[in-house]
MARDRENVEX-882761 format. One line per field, with one value per residue (C-alpha): residue in three letters; chain; x, y, z. Coordinates in steps of 0.001 Angstrom, whole numbers, plus 500000, padded with zeros to 6 digits. Each point is the difference from the previous one (the first is absolute). Layout:
code	ALA_...
unit	A_...
px	X_...
py	Y_...
pz	Z_...
end
This chain:
code	THR_ILE_LEU_GLY_GLU_THR_HIS_GLU_GLU_GLU_ASP_GLU_ILE_LEU_PRO_ARG_LYS_ASP_TYR_GLU_SER_LEU_ASP_TYR_ASP_ARG_CYS_ILE_ASN_ASP_PRO_TYR_LEU_GLU_ILE_LEU_GLU_SER_MET_ASP_ASN_LYS_LYS_ALA_GLN_ARG_TYR_GLU_ALA_LEU_LYS_TRP_VAL_LEU_VAL_PHE_ALA_ILE_GLY_VAL_CYS_THR_GLY_LEU_VAL_GLY_LEU_PHE_VAL_ASP_PHE_PHE_VAL_ARG_LEU_PHE_THR_GLN_LEU_LYS_PHE_GLN_VAL_VAL_GLN_SER_SER_VAL_GLU_GLU_CYS_THR_GLU_LYS_GLY_CYS_LEU_ALA_LEU_SER_LEU_LEU_GLU_LEU_LEU_GLY_PHE_ASN_LEU_THR_PHE_VAL_PHE_LEU_ALA_SER_LEU_LEU_VAL_LEU_ILE_GLN_PRO_VAL_ALA_ALA_GLY_SER_GLY_ILE_PRO_GLU_ILE_LYS_CYS_TYR_LEU_ASN_GLY_VAL_LYS_VAL_PRO_GLY_VAL_VAL_ARG_LEU_ARG_THR_VAL_VAL_CYS_LYS_ALA_THR_GLY_VAL_LEU_PHE_SER_VAL_ALA_GLY_GLY_LEU_PHE_VAL_GLY_LYS_GLU_GLY_PRO_MET_ILE_HIS_SER_GLY_ALA_VAL_VAL_GLY_ALA_GLY_LEU_PRO_GLN_PHE_GLN_SER_PHE_SER_LEU_ARG_LYS_ILE_GLN_PHE_ASN_PHE_PRO_TYR_PHE_CYS_SER_ASP_ARG_ASP_LYS_ARG_ASP_PHE_VAL_SER_ALA_GLY_ALA_ALA_ALA_GLY_VAL_ALA_ALA_ALA_PHE_GLY_ALA_PRO_ILE_GLY_GLY_THR_LEU_PHE_SER_LEU_GLU_GLU_GLY_SER_SER_PHE_TRP_ASN_GLN_GLY_LEU_THR_TRP_LYS_VAL_LEU_PHE_CYS_SER_MET_ALA_ALA_THR_PHE_THR_LEU_ASN_PHE_PHE_ARG_SER_GLY_ILE_GLN_PHE_GLY_SER_TRP_GLY_SER_PHE_GLN_LEU_PRO_GLY_LEU_LEU_ASN_PHE_GLY_GLU_PHE_LYS_CYS_SER_GLU_SER_ASP_LYS_LYS_CYS_HIS_LEU_TRP_THR_ALA_VAL_ASP_LEU_GLY_PHE_PHE_ILE_LEU_MET_GLY_ILE_VAL_GLY_GLY_LEU_LEU_GLY_ALA_THR_PHE_ASN_CYS_LEU_ASN_LYS_ARG_LEU_ALA_LYS_TYR_ARG_MET_ARG_ASN_VAL_HIS_PRO_LYS_PRO_LYS_LEU_VAL_ARG_VAL_LEU_GLU_SER_LEU_LEU_VAL_SER_LEU_THR_THR_THR_VAL_MET_VAL_PHE_VAL_ALA_SER_MET_VAL_LEU_GLY_GLU_CYS_ARG_GLN_MET_PRO_SER_SER_ARG_HIS_GLY_GLY_ASN_ASP_THR_LEU_SER_LEU_GLN_ASP_ILE_SER_GLU_ASP_VAL_ASN_SER_SER_ILE_LYS_THR_PHE_PHE_CYS_PRO_ASN_GLU_THR_TYR_ASN_ASP_MET_ALA_THR_LEU_PHE_PHE_ASN_PRO_GLN_GLU_SER_ALA_ILE_LEU_GLN_LEU_PHE_HIS_GLN_ASP_GLY_THR_PHE_SER_PRO_VAL_THR_LEU_SER_LEU_PHE_PHE_LEU_LEU_TYR_PHE_LEU_LEU_SER_CYS_TRP_THR_TYR_GLY_ILE_SER_VAL_PRO_SER_GLY_LEU_PHE_VAL_PRO_SER_LEU_LEU_CYS_GLY_ALA_ALA_PHE_GLY_ARG_LEU_VAL_ALA_ASN_LEU_LEU_LYS_SER_TYR_ILE_GLY_LEU_ASP_HIS_ILE_TYR_SER_GLY_THR_PHE_ALA_LEU_ILE_GLY_ALA_ALA_ALA_PHE_LEU_GLY_GLY_VAL_VAL_ARG_MET_THR_ILE_SER_LEU_THR_VAL_ILE_LEU_ILE_GLU_SER_THR_ASN_GLU_ILE_THR_TYR_GLY_LEU_PRO_ILE_MET_ILE_THR_LEU_MET_VAL_ALA_LYS_TRP_THR_GLY_ASP_PHE_PHE_ASN_LYS_GLY_ILE_TYR_ASP_ILE_HIS_VAL_ASN_LEU_ARG_GLY_VAL_PRO_LEU_LEU_GLU_TRP_GLU_THR_GLY_VAL_GLU_MET_ASP_LYS_LEU_GLN_ALA_SER_ASP_ILE_MET_GLU_PRO_ASN_LEU_THR_TYR_VAL_TYR_PRO_HIS_THR_ARG_ILE_GLN_SER_LEU_VAL_SER_ILE_LEU_ARG_THR_THR_VAL_HIS_HIS_ALA_PHE_PRO_VAL_VAL_THR_GLU_ASN_ARG_GLY_ASN_GLU_ARG_GLU_PHE_MET_LYS_GLY_ASN_GLN_LEU_ILE_SER_ASN_ASN_ILE_LYS_PHE_LYS_LYS_SER_SER_ILE_LEU_THR_ARG_ALA_GLY_GLU_GLN_ARG_LYS_ARG_SER_GLN_SER_MET_LYS_SER_TYR_PRO_SER_SER_GLU_LEU_ARG_ASN_MET_CYS_ASP_GLU_HIS_ILE_ALA_THR_GLU_GLU_PRO_PRO_GLU_LYS_GLU_ASP_LEU_LEU_GLN_GLN_MET_LEU_GLU_ARG_ARG_TYR_THR_PRO_TYR_PRO_ASN_LEU_TYR_PRO_ASP_GLN_SER_PRO_SER_GLU_GLU_TRP_THR_MET_GLU_GLU_ARG_PHE_ARG_PRO_LEU_THR_PHE_HIS_GLY_LEU_ILE_LEU_ARG_SER_GLN_LEU_VAL_THR_LEU_LEU_ASP_ARG_GLY_VAL_CYS_TYR_SER_GLU_SER_GLN_SER_SER_ALA_SER_GLN_PRO_ARG_LEU_SER_HIS_ALA_GLU_MET_SER_GLU_ASP_TYR_PRO_ARG_TYR_PRO_ASP_ILE_HIS_ASP_LEU_ASP_LEU_THR_LEU_LEU_ASN_PRO_ARG_MET_ILE_VAL_ASP_VAL_THR_PRO_TYR_MET_ASN_PRO_SER_PRO_PHE_THR_VAL_SER_PRO_ASN_THR_HIS_VAL_SER_GLN_VAL_PHE_ASN_LEU_PHE_ARG_THR_MET_GLY_LEU_ARG_HIS_LEU_PRO_VAL_VAL_ASN_ALA_VAL_GLY_GLU_VAL_VAL_GLY_ILE_ILE_THR_ARG_HIS_ASN_LEU_THR_HIS_GLU_PHE_LEU_GLN_ALA_ARG_LEU_ARG_GLN_HIS_TYR_GLN_THR_ILE
unit	A_A_A_A_A_A_A_A_A_A_A_A_A_A_A_A_A_A_A_A_A_A_A_A_A_A_A_A_A_A_A_A_A_A_A_A_A_A_A_A_A_A_A_A_A_A_A_A_A_A_A_A_A_A_A_A_A_A_A_A_A_A_A_A_A_A_A_A_A_A_A_A_A_A_A_A_A_A_A_A_A_A_A_A_A_A_A_A_A_A_A_A_A_A_A_A_A_A_A_A_A_A_A_A_A_A_A_A_A_A_A_A_A_A_A_A_A_A_A_A_A_A_A_A_A_A_A_A_A_A_A_A_A_A_A_A_A_A_A_A_A_A_A_A_A_A_A_A_A_A_A_A_A_A_A_A_A_A_A_A_A_A_A_A_A_A_A_A_A_A_A_A_A_A_A_A_A_A_A_A_A_A_A_A_A_A_A_A_A_A_A_A_A_A_A_A_A_A_A_A_A_A_A_A_A_A_A_A_A_A_A_A_A_A_A_A_A_A_A_A_A_A_A_A_A_A_A_A_A_A_A_A_A_A_A_A_A_A_A_A_A_A_A_A_A_A_A_A_A_A_A_A_A_A_A_A_A_A_A_A_A_A_A_A_A_A_A_A_A_A_A_A_A_A_A_A_A_A_A_A_A_A_A_A_A_A_A_A_A_A_A_A_A_A_A_A_A_A_A_A_A_A_A_A_A_A_A_A_A_A_A_A_A_A_A_A_A_A_A_A_A_A_A_A_A_A_A_A_A_A_A_A_A_A_A_A_A_A_A_A_A_A_A_A_A_A_A_A_A_A_A_A_A_A_A_A_A_A_A_A_A_A_A_A_A_A_A_A_A_A_A_A_A_A_A_A_A_A_A_A_A_A_A_A_A_A_A_A_A_A_A_A_A_A_A_A_A_A_A_A_A_A_A_A_A_A_A_A_A_A_A_A_A_A_A_A_A_A_A_A_A_A_A_A_A_A_A_A_A_A_A_A_A_A_A_A_A_A_A_A_A_A_A_A_A_A_A_A_A_A_A_A_A_A_A_A_A_A_A_A_A_A_A_A_A_A_A_A_A_A_A_A_A_A_A_A_A_A_A_A_A_A_A_A_A_A_A_A_A_A_A_A_A_A_A_A_A_A_A_A_A_A_A_A_A_A_A_A_A_A_A_A_A_A_A_A_A_A_A_A_A_A_A_A_A_A_A_A_A_A_A_A_A_A_A_A_A_A_A_A_A_A_A_A_A_A_A_A_A_A_A_A_A_A_A_A_A_A_A_A_A_A_A_A_A_A_A_A_A_A_A_A_A_A_A_A_A_A_A_A_A_A_A_A_A_A_A_A_A_A_A_A_A_A_A_A_A_A_A_A_A_A_A_A_A_A_A_A_A_A_A_A_A_A_A_A_A_A_A_A_A_A_A_A_A_A_A_A_A_A_A_A_A_A_A_A_A_A_A_A_A_A_A_A_A_A_A_A_A_A_A_A_A_A_A_A_A_A_A_A_A_A_A_A_A_A_A_A_A_A_A_A_A_A_A_A_A_A_A_A_A_A_A_A_A_A_A_A_A_A_A_A_A_A_A_A_A_A_A_A_A_A_A_A_A_A_A_A_A_A_A_A_A_A_A_A_A_A_A_A_A_A_A_A_A_A_A_A_A_A_A_A_A_A_A_A_A_A_A_A_A_A_A_A_A_A_A_A_A_A_A_A_A_A_A_A_A_A_A_A_A_A_A_A_A_A_A_A_A_A_A_A_A_A_A_A_A_A_A_A_A_A_A_A_A_A_A_A_A_A_A_A_A_A_A_A_A_A_A_A_A_A_A_A_A_A_A_A_A_A_A_A_A_A_A_A_A_A_A_A_A_A_A_A_A_A_A_A_A_A_A_A_A_A_A_A_A_A_A_A_A
px	500000_501338_498283_496948_499278_499953_499546_496764_498584_500981_497941_496863_498561_500057_499042_496241_498458_497142_502218_499554_502946_500260_500706_502713_499896_497872_497122_500434_496541_497781_498568_503538_501174_497155_501422_503496_498678_498476_503113_502335_502948_497846_497706_502984_501580_496725_499748_503573_499392_496913_502138_502420_497128_498519_503388_500391_496478_500789_503116_498087_497118_502409_501760_496633_499127_503328_499201_496597_501506_502871_497789_497535_502658_501837_496740_498804_503468_500587_496566_500617_503494_499056_497132_501982_503199_498193_498195_503294_501584_497038_499668_503717_499390_496521_500708_497237_502051_497340_497725_502636_500278_496204_500012_502713_498107_496821_501679_501881_497171_497559_502337_500911_496327_499176_502910_498785_496455_501275_501853_496784_498395_502854_502178_502677_500810_501718_503780_502406_498634_503497_499627_496726_501464_503066_497667_498055_503135_501186_496834_497530_496540_499406_496257_499119_503600_499641_496438_498933_498551_503400_501897_497388_500164_503795_500780_497454_500824_503758_499691_497922_502375_503067_498257_498842_503548_500482_503525_499131_500998_498052_502594_499090_496273_501016_501440_496720_497990_502095_499491_496209_500015_502029_497534_496815_500731_500557_496756_497831_497603_499655_497969_499189_498658_498458_497192_502564_500926_502504_500412_503766_500841_503788_502325_497507_502550_502184_503048_499208_498735_503200_502086_497955_500104_503811_500042_497622_502021_503188_498205_498986_503635_501037_497353_500832_503777_500522_501876_498792_502937_499628_496297_500748_502517_497569_497380_502603_501617_496954_497530_499671_500972_499733_502029_501204_501598_496742_498465_503094_499609_496303_500514_502794_497864_497106_502303_501321_496443_499035_503112_499694_496215_500391_503042_498181_496945_501819_502486_497171_497798_502728_502273_497688_502635_498158_502347_503068_500062_501529_498365_500554_498229_497926_503168_503016_503256_501424_503570_502902_502791_502695_500095_502419_501510_500989_502998_500537_496521_499502_496731_501759_503486_501409_500502_496266_499204_501059_497507_497328_500489_499639_496878_498656_500517_498250_497232_499468_499756_497584_497924_499866_498876_497358_498688_499950_498014_497612_499443_499091_497624_498421_499442_498463_497650_499024_499078_498464_498960_498871_497495_498180_497503_501446_499566_502857_502403_498892_500514_503502_500859_498668_502037_503176_499192_499336_503242_502057_498562_500578_503540_500890_498580_501599_503382_500061_499145_502026_502853_501185_503175_500507_502710_501679_498469_502197_501931_500751_497563_500446_503202_499180_497051_501332_496657_496414_499101_502894_498873_496435_501119_502178_497191_497609_502423_500496_496333_498919_502085_497806_500871_497600_501043_503376_501448_500909_502557_499453_497648_498448_501677_497429_497035_501744_499961_496577_497936_500680_498844_502219_501518_501076_501487_502037_501284_500917_502109_501577_500739_499685_503282_499135_500695_497465_500752_501075_497456_497270_500934_500091_496592_498513_501328_498667_496538_499723_501219_497444_497039_500504_500334_496702_498305_500863_497199_497097_496877_501074_501773_503633_503408_503282_502604_499955_499842_502913_501987_499362_500871_503197_500931_499857_502235_502483_500052_500644_502978_501383_499649_501804_502832_500448_499801_501887_502357_500664_499337_499417_499738_496703_496939_497023_497526_501828_499893_496306_499368_502022_498216_496655_501085_501320_496821_497647_502060_499928_496198_498932_503090_499885_503339_500141_496894_500552_503579_498831_497007_502278_502559_497254_498452_503330_501029_503532_501547_503099_497810_499466_502810_499388_496228_500423_502527_497870_496835_501773_501481_496661_498164_502510_499972_496198_499529_502067_497131_496717_498354_499154_496884_498017_500835_498998_496578_499594_500675_497616_497233_500762_500606_501770_502815_502689_503588_502513_501346_499910_502662_502693_498728_496581_501467_499789_496284_498354_496716_498390_500851_498176_497128_496357_499007_496347_498600_496565_499718_497528_499595_500084_496243_498257_496382_498813_498986_503562_501548_497636_500650_503785_499900_497703_501825_503600_501919_502589_500593_501140_499223_502015_498095_500580_498841_500199_502049_497714_500687_496574_499401_498177_497323_499562_499746_497059_497947_500310_500235_501733_502738_500306_500646_502688_501776_499897_501520_502780_500834_500029_502238_502689_502937_502088_503183_498344_496985_502153_502130_496819_498819_503311_500081_496594_501250_503155_497932_499654_503766_501234_503054_499712_502122_497563_497064_501667_500743_496394_498719_502338_498938_496318_500476_501558_497401_498195_496357_497820_497806_502963_500500_503253_502972_499278_496503_501332_502595_497374_497751_502822_501052_496623_497213_496422_498425_496649_496967_500043_498406_501280_496674_500606_501526_502837_498597_501313_499024_502497_502874_503613_500210_496878_501054_503592_499540_502295_498809_501341_500613_498607_500021_498859_496760_499397_497044_499183_499822_497667_497731_499886_499053_497194_498835_499653_498447_502783_499010_498461_497600_500983_498050_501997_503577_502407_500362_496494_501252_499963_503442_501191_502510_503001_498240_496946_502183_501800_497032_499595_503737_501206_496883_498475_496626_499947_498572_497619_498536_499146_496413_500317_496297_499680_502840_499349_502459_500346_501347_503685_502690_502948_502820_502750_499759_500411_502638_503703_501310_503685_500683_503459_500514_502795_501092_499600_503814_500634_501961_498310_502370_499062_496295_500319_501884_497509_496994_501313_501710_497061_497465_497973_496881_499822_502714_498814_502368_499854_501830_501871_496869_497960_498006_499363_501185_499672_499889_502225_498710_501555_499227_502131_503017_499852_502986_497922_498537_503388_501539_497254_500525_503756_499501_497817_502699_502629_497702_499470_503721
py	500000_503409_503067_497939_498745_496351_498295_498458_503471_501010_497127_500854_502471_498850_502163_500122_498998_502516_502891_500867_501025_503028_499378_502184_498066_501355_497869_500355_498787_501180_503075_501120_499446_502240_502799_499364_500163_503417_501275_502363_502151_502986_497919_498302_503391_501317_496876_500484_503719_499102_497667_502839_502347_497396_499273_503722_500134_497024_501793_503230_498205_497965_503219_501514_496932_500470_503683_499136_497500_502299_503072_498314_498019_503268_501745_497321_499429_503704_500337_497007_500999_503640_499031_497308_502071_502994_497638_498383_503390_501071_496694_499874_502811_498944_496259_498809_498006_497267_502505_500561_496244_499738_502758_498208_496713_501697_501258_496791_497549_502041_500155_496286_499037_501879_498330_496549_500718_500842_496666_498207_501564_498775_497351_500021_503603_498727_499976_501698_498509_499297_496173_500202_502270_497781_497052_501961_500991_496397_498949_499041_501537_500801_500689_503658_501210_502674_501190_503615_499166_498609_503220_502149_497836_499711_503701_501138_497187_500555_503669_499003_497188_502285_502903_497518_499553_496403_499032_499808_501971_501455_499166_496310_500732_502713_497259_498073_503166_500821_496473_500283_503344_498383_497123_502081_503224_498495_497989_503114_497893_498555_497173_502269_502667_497618_502428_502391_498578_501334_498543_499475_496721_500196_498129_497248_497258_498698_500919_503727_500012_498488_502607_502818_498363_499839_503725_500794_498021_501763_503365_499096_499414_503198_502043_498439_500507_502558_497249_499526_497781_497955_499592_498703_497516_498946_499115_498046_498236_499153_498711_500507_496822_501458_503128_501925_503314_501749_499049_501276_503426_500193_498918_502545_502746_499059_500087_503431_501303_498726_501445_503464_500198_499299_502283_502872_499932_499302_502814_502385_499026_499919_502835_502037_499942_498348_498521_499852_496154_499826_496836_497047_497221_499166_498858_502290_499224_503493_500864_498301_502464_500305_503109_502597_500469_496318_499546_496326_498958_497961_498508_496631_498592_496688_498950_500366_497373_497258_501300_500250_496331_498999_502162_498229_496626_501164_501607_496705_498130_502566_499881_496195_500132_502610_497844_496858_501689_501611_496684_498327_502860_499756_496246_500606_502582_497602_497293_502020_503470_499759_497134_502020_502857_503047_502080_498026_501441_503515_499231_498682_503233_502040_497860_500638_503729_500084_498179_502156_503261_499067_498752_503148_502304_498199_499614_503697_501087_497494_498587_503135_501883_503760_500863_503300_501953_500049_503267_500359_499732_497425_500930_503118_501055_499367_498992_500789_496346_499497_502973_498727_496542_501469_502143_497049_497831_502566_501018_496388_499672_499232_501403_497939_500031_501531_503333_502864_499440_496211_497630_496576_497653_497182_502365_501603_496620_498795_503223_500918_498664_497132_502027_502691_497349_498614_503511_500374_496831_500959_503674_500920_501439_499259_496513_497401_497895_496399_498768_502042_498707_496393_500247_501833_497347_497136_501544_500965_496594_498056_502331_500402_496205_499565_502737_498740_497605_501461_501096_503527_501340_500059_500403_498594_502237_502902_497927_497908_503100_501602_496830_499557_503689_499653_496931_501848_503063_497718_498433_503478_501091_496907_500391_503653_499461_496737_499710_503691_500230_503751_500160_498090_501828_498678_500672_497608_497199_500689_499743_496784_498526_500853_498355_496909_499402_500761_497774_497223_500189_500446_498502_502417_500906_501991_502127_500669_501158_502500_501121_500809_501776_502109_500750_501237_501910_498766_497749_499404_497821_497565_497600_499689_499662_497317_498005_500239_498866_497072_498780_500453_498047_497142_499754_500062_497534_497475_499793_500837_501948_503688_501258_500445_496489_498583_501641_498854_496408_500314_500969_496928_502029_498000_502496_499083_500811_501351_496540_496377_498105_498114_496620_500642_499288_496334_500405_500415_501539_496538_499617_503151_500356_499164_497156_499810_502583_501489_500971_501255_499271_502574_499471_499106_499940_502607_497332_498629_503449_500887_496661_500458_503593_499186_496881_501269_503023_500077_503344_498659_496960_498438_499877_496506_497450_496240_497687_497264_497101_500005_503730_499692_497851_502540_502874_498382_499563_503237_503631_501098_497392_500773_503691_499134_497581_502489_502655_497617_499143_503643_501036_497316_501474_497531_500565_498689_502254_503046_499288_499563_503458_501605_498256_501438_503501_499495_499587_503743_500433_500509_497784_496860_498050_500774_499043_496726_499260_500678_497788_497161_500301_499979_496955_498034_501008_497290_499401_502425_497288_498256_501067_501782_498465_501418_498523_496603_500093_500873_497150_497475_501062_499921_497462_501178_501687_499406_501503_503253_503091_503574_501003_497636_501526_498190_497271_498231_496645_500395_497536_501152_499631_502097_502738_500310_499311_501901_503513_502289_503470_503031_502831_501328_501701_501790_499503_503700_499662_496999_501753_503088_497867_498323_503290_501564_496948_499279_496639_498274_497113_496600_500575_503149_500680_501309_503123_501022_500402_503665_501655_502074_502826_500406_502853_497796_497137_502262_502189_498367_500147_499551_498465_497516_498476_496717_496952_499415_503513_499671_499571_497307_499092_501579_497911_496576_497595_498082_503079_499929_502574_500440_501158_500077_503728_500955_497554_500797_497808_500628_500003_499294_496237_497735_496454_497352_499690_503681_500501_501817_502977_500706_499586_502309_502706_499948_500111_502756_502173_500041_500377_496947_498609_496549_498044_496936_497051_498655_496896_499384_499132_503022_498372_501839_497802_502415_503596_502035_502901_502234_497438_497394_502324_501090_499079_497694_498067_499585_498769_497397_498809_499866_497776_497673_499988_498885_497233_498573_499910
pz	500000_498981_501485_500825_496468_498951_496670_501247_500518_496471_498603_501966_497492_496383_497009_499554_496690_500032_498864_496342_497844_497750_496332_498478_496743_497160_498744_496223_498910_497137_501821_500890_496416_498787_502160_498635_496442_500646_501808_498166_501092_500942_502178_501641_500758_501461_502155_501240_500650_502016_502132_500764_500920_502352_501568_500697_501468_502249_501315_500666_501750_502141_501022_500941_502109_501817_500485_501471_502455_500994_500491_502334_501907_500632_500977_502423_501489_500631_501583_502263_501110_500586_502312_501848_500278_501501_502368_501079_500644_502136_501839_500815_502458_501127_500261_497624_497493_499961_498256_497303_499491_499641_497395_498026_500296_498817_496832_499220_500692_497919_497022_500194_500372_496780_498201_501134_498851_496521_499875_500937_496922_497755_501750_497279_501008_503172_500230_497637_496774_498681_500231_498038_497321_499795_499336_497384_498112_500240_498156_502755_500103_503677_500478_500624_500126_497284_500590_500514_503416_500986_499230_501787_503139_499737_499605_502592_502402_499939_500910_503043_501045_499698_501749_502653_501227_498847_498992_496320_496918_497115_497338_499450_499497_497525_497766_500196_499343_496924_498656_500416_498195_497215_499696_500113_498154_496497_500334_500461_502032_503469_501454_502962_497604_497491_499109_498514_496595_497464_496541_500185_498246_500419_502372_500823_500612_502798_497920_499938_503566_501397_498202_501527_503452_499695_499216_502870_502558_498889_500258_503561_500981_498218_501824_503364_499879_497236_498149_496406_498976_503172_499247_496512_501381_502748_497406_498034_502979_502085_497507_496301_498188_496501_499309_496959_499139_499112_503342_501837_498401_500825_503611_500514_498431_502292_503048_499021_499567_503481_501667_498522_500457_503702_500228_498281_502242_503282_499382_499183_502946_502680_498862_497779_497269_497110_497427_502263_500350_503487_501386_497617_501959_503045_501749_499624_501787_499646_499057_501758_500666_502623_502152_498641_503468_500241_497695_500972_498909_496810_498736_499847_499464_498798_503635_500603_497346_502425_502567_497284_499091_503666_500237_496899_501685_503180_497908_498173_503321_501433_496812_500072_503640_499133_497130_502128_502788_497527_498237_503278_500789_496550_500415_503420_498482_497196_502498_502836_498800_496369_500470_502693_499373_498275_503136_501576_497404_500903_503689_499266_498179_502940_502434_497988_499916_503749_500823_497607_501357_503651_499304_498045_502689_502922_498232_499119_503552_502006_497893_498174_500916_499957_497465_499216_497106_496859_500101_496294_497187_497309_498183_497980_497909_496540_498570_500822_500462_502434_502065_500074_501053_502730_501350_499826_501972_502730_500189_500601_503185_503057_503437_502138_503720_499196_501218_497695_497220_500188_498214_500601_497515_500304_499577_497009_498268_501127_500029_496382_496655_498916_497153_502500_502287_497065_499255_503684_499871_496676_500638_503679_501272_503621_501227_500967_503040_499185_502553_498319_496552_501246_501679_497028_497611_502126_500438_496342_498825_502061_499481_496244_499668_501879_497977_496506_499119_501967_498148_499077_496902_501042_498415_501245_498385_502462_503232_498715_499040_503388_501876_497982_500340_503784_499752_497756_502228_502999_498198_499199_503627_501251_497468_500960_503737_500532_497015_499489_496267_499808_496188_500000_498668_501993_497182_497676_502555_500617_496251_499658_503025_498413_496737_501799_501985_497110_497693_502590_500171_496360_498220_497081_498412_496761_500428_503715_499349_497395_502116_502948_497790_498401_503391_501405_496840_500710_497346_502139_502248_497112_500868_503780_499534_497331_502018_503144_498207_498323_503272_501815_497291_499945_503779_500219_497116_501945_502531_498254_497194_499797_501777_496764_498754_503384_499805_496386_501104_502945_497581_497889_496847_497247_499457_497467_500941_497504_499161_501108_501877_498076_501197_498410_496551_500909_499263_496611_498907_499979_503707_501127_497500_500734_497620_501065_497609_499542_496357_497413_496314_497191_499598_503277_501112_502483_502524_500033_500457_502836_501681_499759_501260_502923_501157_499778_501284_497212_498307_496624_497879_497165_496706_498590_497473_500331_497799_498687_497679_498343_499628_496668_501641_502789_497527_498269_503137_501960_498859_503194_499688_496316_500761_502565_497656_497141_502258_501020_496415_498951_502902_499547_498118_497987_498016_496847_500444_500649_496920_497957_501105_499152_496637_499156_500851_497871_496818_499736_499583_496410_500440_497896_502500_502793_497790_499075_503637_500925_497196_500980_503625_499155_497793_502877_502595_501892_499126_501977_501450_501587_503625_500850_501744_503461_500039_498938_502754_502609_498863_500041_503473_501736_499992_499395_503028_501661_498332_502032_498574_500611_501538_502906_503138_501804_502208_503088_498415_497181_499875_500074_496204_499525_502390_498787_496301_497572_499141_497269_501414_498146_502532_503382_500932_503297_502307_499692_496201_500172_502506_497775_496973_501955_501496_496537_498392_497509_498507_496965_499496_498676_496819_499205_499020_502643_497842_501120_503600_501174_500152_502974_499719_502292_501837_500638_501254_502483_500962_503436_500853_502732_501624_497617_500952_501883_498246_502937_499599_496299_498865_497345_499770_496539_498561_498508_501697_496707_498196_499041_500814_497635_502318_497363_499122_503666_501250_500090_497160_500731_503741_501368_500313_501236_499264_502733_500022_500773_503221_502864_499951_496369_500771_503006_498101_497124_502333_502262_497420_497601_502814_498958_501594_498375_498219_498013_499657_496434_498815_496728_497981_501121_502787_503252_502863_502923_501138_502335_502100_502641_502730_498236_500232_503636_502158_502209_497058_498315_503265_500374_496419_500550_503051_497902_497315_502526_501282_496512_499158
end
């Protein structure tokens, strides 16, 4: 057992099979080809320009959501602290501090209660939302995660939970909010506002939606930290499986739009200087600069790198401990809190708020030390932003119970917004007592670990940064006091401590490095931050996963990692595929389709035809079978047939040699009534099959030969497409030709996206169950396929990189032998198959 985790515990929660995947692959069927035929360069350019306009709109809207959250958090927090601070100052003399505590409890409990109520309305709004968005970008459709109601509850709830004094941040929920804006804005419709309809037929596919969600998530990071490049890298590192250069440009543009929208409005509202762009993000670290009077001071030196590496190791250990404790808490909540009435979750949130408030109040009053006020201001006023930061740092000092010219260091950290406390640890010239820093770190560590996971919108970035900054400042104090390293700049160690702890908790590398560099505006910190984060990640990964991956696993989401293990190449596609298929025929009766859709939960069905030895006899007796066999014959491409077609087209050439070649070829052609080579091979290989008609649904009484008989693969059709065809009555009678079947356009097929009707909700009383549906115009005739002999690493890379939803396994003679979905590629499933492989050797 390492840090309380065992392998048995890891196997407790397996990926659930009720999660649906997103499909990044295009379905190139007849309706889509009609659009391609009508597409020219001008239309393509207009379509691309519209994408850029929407990406810009997503960035602006995400910035405005951040502005809304920041404005009201600042308003409520200032109101609360003004009332409580004046009460504390009065009650210090009168001896009525209990009244001040009650006032603080009144504010905090009210705010947290409101935040919990909003989560009851939309449960997926709880937490930071980063695990859910990570799943969405990975290709998993998490129910309700990108709905309008979610972003309203998330944005409003997080401002109440932050203003309520909980140890949570508003930066994580900003990422979720940006992703929801990215998903909803290009649709111009919402399920919550279904009465408001706009005729906007563009971007009605998972492919477009995932691109916009990637841009929105990046814009959320950019708005939260003022880090557009970091936001782009976050979206790339944490989720999106499919990526290209065009998407990179759009995501970066969206991030820039979000950053500068928020910067513009915040600068104008707070400083009255519209257009000055002084406040780039919700969380700003300020400028790191040594005092001009201290000539020995350096931001960091090569000697400090050794200490930074040690801090990275400790940060990784602390992060692994944090994740282990939080995982145990989350499992306890799943077993004992979530099954109970929803009111219990609200009571848990109120209990956490009550405990946090009392601990903060008592620690500030009893455990704080009176320290000397900093005599000199923060090293010069070279820039306006530096002066503002300096004044903000010194104005947020709290003097509770301390005589003149001194301040209470514990109250300065606890009785301020978390962003102000971070600035205190980064830039405060006065020293914090090592005892104070140790107690503050311990309390913040335990309470933030308890808080993350309760039923309120809550982020983890700021609590982790604050906790780590206290740890880094403690290390700097100890090095100065006991080792005598006078050149140390405490702000640098606070920043490195924050990076080490945050890296140990979330295990992000590339994006977090760039986010922290952009937040500090100091490129010289690039090397120490990167080294610290790498060491923290490696140390933490030795014990457990990052906090977001842990919560993804606890939800049972089938998340695909970047790549499989080396030992997985011992398996092939045939080892992991699902051979028990539910399929449809090119021409199928309505009663069969309804039966299949109502008795299965599959989201896609192979379109197949059977290989029979006496097909001519079947064709005479049944029109339905005749249509299916004709379709199979017309869709089989042979070398001879292809050469025949090309020879016919060559006749138009003037060259006599070509004409002679064509004539010779035509003279040696096989008689047309003779069946081609592929059909002969199929008939020789397989014996005739039982007399089963395509209008019969699969039955439990079938023998193994009947159930697993060879099937020629022609394409894939989705459940949503079949339901749409039935809903719109697309069918023909047996006495008619299939050409008489009504045709649907691409816009009609995708009109109900993303919520297609359920088969159980359809009124099919007007449809004759004996009518036939021709699914061939609407199926995907050319999906990605793999051979049964393909190694698992190749299957995995194809599936993840192309963002697939279903991957048929087709053998050498064109027969579908199985299908692979996301659940067949999860780590747990592959491990189980590998164990079976070892047992059979």
